[in-house]
N, C-alpha and C positions, 0 to 999 in steps of 0.2 A: 188261663181260663180254668175255672174250677167248676165241676158238676155237683150240683146239690140235689139230693133226693128227699122229698117230703112225704111222710106216711101218716094217714089218718086211720084210727081204729075205733069201731063202735063198741057198745057195751057188751056185745057178744063176741068181741075179739075179731070181728071181721076187718081186715086191713084194706086200705086203698092208698096207693102212692103215685107220686109224679116226680119227674126230674126237670131241672133247668140248669143252665150254665151261668156262672158269674165270671165275667171277663174284666180284669183290671188292666187298663192301658197306661203304659208309661209315656207320657207326653212332656216330661220335664227334661229339658236339655241339660247337658253337662255344664259345669262352670269351668271355663278355661282361662288360664292366666299366662299372658305373653310377657316376655321381658321388656324393659324399657328400650327405647331406640338405642342402637349400638353404633358407636363411632370407633373405628380402629384404623391404625396406620397400615400401609401396605407392607407385605412381606418383602424383606430386602432383596432387591434385584428383580422384583416382579411387579407387574402393574395390577396386582390383585392381592387378596389375603384369604387365608383359610379361617373361617369364623365359626365358632361353636357357641351354642346357646341352649338353654333349658326352658321348655314349655311344660307347665303342669295343668292338670285338670282333675276335677272331682265330679261325682255323679250320685244321685239318690239311689241308683242301682249299682251299676258298675261301668267303668270306662273301658271301651273295647280297644280303641286306637287313638293315638295322637300323631298327626302327620303334619309336617311343616314343608312348605314349598317356597324357596329352596330349603333343603334339609340342613340341619346343623352339621358342621364339618365340610360344607360345600366351599368351593372357591368363588369368592365374590370379587368382581372387578372393581377398579377404582370408580367411585361415584356412589350413588344411593340406589339400593335395591329394596323393594318391599317384600317382606316375608309374610305369608299367610299360614297360620297354624290352625288346624281343625281337629276338634275332639269329637269322637263318635262313641255313643254308649252302646250297650249290648242290644238295644232295641232299635238302633239305627238313627237315633236322634243326634243331630250334629249342631255344633256351635263353633264359631271361628273368631280369631282376633288377628289383627295385623300389627306389624312393627317394621321399622326400617333398619337396614344395615348400611352404614356409610363407611366406605373405605377411602381414607385420605392418603394421597400421594405426598409424602414429605421427604422424598429422596431427591437430592439435588442431581441435576444432570452433570456430565463431565464435558469439558471442552479442551481441545488441544490446538494451540496456535502454531503456525510455521515459525521457522527460525527468522531472525532479523534479516531484512532484505536490503542490499545495496545495489544501486543501478545508476548508470549514467543518464543524464538528462538528454532528451531529444534536442538536437541542435536547432531545429526549426521552431521549437516552442519553449525551450529551457524548462520543460516539465517532463514527467514520465508517466505513462499509463501502466499501472502495476496491477497484476492479478495474483491472487493467492487463494488457498483453500484451507480454512480451519475445519476441524472435524468435531462432532459432538455425539454423545451417547446418553441414553436415558432408559430407565426401567419401563417407561411408557413410550412416549414419542417426544421428539425434540425438534425445535427450529433454531436456525443460526442466523445471526445478523452481525455485520462488522461495520464499524464507524472509524474512518471512511470505508466505504464498501470496496470490495474487490472490483477492479476495472476502473477505479477513480484515477483522476489525473493528480499526481503529487508534485508539488513545487520543490525547488532546490532546497536542501536542508534535510533535517530529520523530523519525521512525523510519527507519532505514536498511534497505532491502530488497536482498538479494543474490539474483541470478538466475544459475543454473548450467546450462550446456549440457554434456551427457555423451553421448559416442558409444558404439557397441557394444563398442569395445575398452577402454572405461574412461577414455579421454582426456577432459579437461574444461577448460572455460574459464568465467570468471565475470565479471559486471559488477554494479554497484550503483547505486542511486538512492535518493532520500529521498521519504518521504510525510509532509507536514506537515499536521496537523489543527489548525485554529484554534479557540481558546476563544471561545464565543459567549455568555458570561455577559451578561445584559441590562445596558444602560446605566442610569444613574440616572434615575428617573422625573422628569417635568416637575413644575411647580408644583402643589401641592395646592390645590384650590379648595374653599371653604366658609367659614363664619363664623369670625372670629377672636376674637369676644367673644360669649359665650353665657350664658344663665341656667342655673344648676344644675338638673339634672333634665330639661332640654329635650332634644328629639330633634333630632339634627343629622346631615346627610349631607355626606361629604367624598369627593372623587374626583380622579383623575389621568387624563391621556390614556393610552390603551393603549400599552404599550412593545413594540417589535418583538422577537420571540423569547421573550417571557415566557409561561410556562405557568400561573403563578399569582402572587399578590401576598400579602405579609405585612404586616398593619397592626399597629402598636403604639399603644395609647391611654394617656393619663395615668391616674394612679391614680384609682379611683372611677368611671371610665367603664365602660360595658358595651356590648358589640357585637363582632361578628367578621365577617370576610369574606376570601375568597381571590380576589375579583375586583378590578377597578380602582376600585371605589367601596365605601364602608362607611356604614352608618347606625348611629348609636350614641347612647346616653343620656349626657348630660354629667355629669361628676363634678367633680374638682378641676382647677385650672389646670395647664397643663403643655404637653408637646410631643407632637403626633401625628406618627408617622413611617410610611413605607411603603417596601418593597423589591419589586422585580420579580425573579421566580425562574424558573429552568429547571434541567435536569439538570446544567449546568455550575456553577451556584452562584447567589448572590444579588447584586443590584446594590448600589451605594452607596445608603444610604437618603435619601429626600427627607423634609424635616421642615416642620412648621407649628406655631408657638406659638399657643396658644389661652388666652384669659383667661376665666375662669368667674366670673360675678357670683353672689354667694351670696344675694342678695335685694335688695329695694328699699332704696336708701341712706336713712339717717336724714336728717331736716331739717337743712339747713346751719345753722351758728351765725350770730352777728350779722355783718352786712356792715359792714366798716370803710371809712371814707371820709367826706368832707365831706357834711353833710346840707344845707348852704346854700353855693351857689357862684355865681360870676358867669357871665352868658351868654357863650358862645363860649370859655369856659375849658376846659382839659383836665384831667379828673379820673380818678383810679384808685381802684377799689373792689375789695375782696377778702374772701374768707371763709377760715376754716381748712379744710384738706383734710378731706373726709368719708370715713370708712372704707367701703370697698367701691365708691366712686364711680370710674368710669373717665373720665367727662367731665362737663361742667357746661354748663347752658343759662342764659344771661343775657337779661333783658328790661329795657327802659328807657323813660322817658317819651318821648312823641312828639317828634321832631325831634332826639333824641340819636343820635349815630353811634358805632359801635364793636362789634366782635365778639370773642368768645373762647369756647373750650371748656375752659379751665382754671379754677382757683379764683380768678383775678383778671382784671379787665378795665379797659381804659382807654377813656373816652368823651370825645367832644367835645360840649359842651353848646351848644344853640342856643335 
């Protein structure tokens, strides 16, 4: 505001004056210039970045302040933030401009897999339910996924598991490990115990020691036999001569069979034929006697006069006479 005084003087030098004010108002805003939109990577290890920028302004009079919100040098989180910068001149006139600051997360997450896993199969399923825990880290946040997932059922053999860590920006890293499930098919059963020579129609019991990991047993009998069992022993009625076999079983399969050959006697053998050999011999001599083989006989029992020595279970025998 400027005060102006005006004076009028007549021809006799008589003055008269008056005053008035002239006020010039500044209503012209400043001209402000914001930078172009800013895109910047995150600071290493942080989910943010410190971002600096320069805003300029000019005015017909004078610029008092330039204020940005957020200010240059602030910490900007990952994502897009709008910055508003305002210029104020010395008369309080303001003008503003906006721009964006985008902080991009380009830092990969880290992922750590467990060591390779080896485990026995479950004997009831021949598979194994396996749990594991990979770990992941990121400058922002991370989610983990494994394929197959922890807690899955793995079949016998080796399966590769891939674990992937993914951050909120979609960056990902992966690692892998193996899960090996071992076959637990039972081993061959031990020796079958029971009679190896039996009479036809007789009742016989055969057994084996229990096999580790076996859920059941399968018995196979010669033709003509009757009986069944899924345990480690069987009671059966004898039929024809042949081979008894047994396997130990679980969900993974059956063992190699254990076998036992059984001779079945069809009845009491017929009377042997004539004994051949000397009927008269010298004392202390050695003599051999024999008979023809008897159908159905599995062994022979010899008896001799007192003082004779010699033994045999075959169809011939050698004695020493005394």
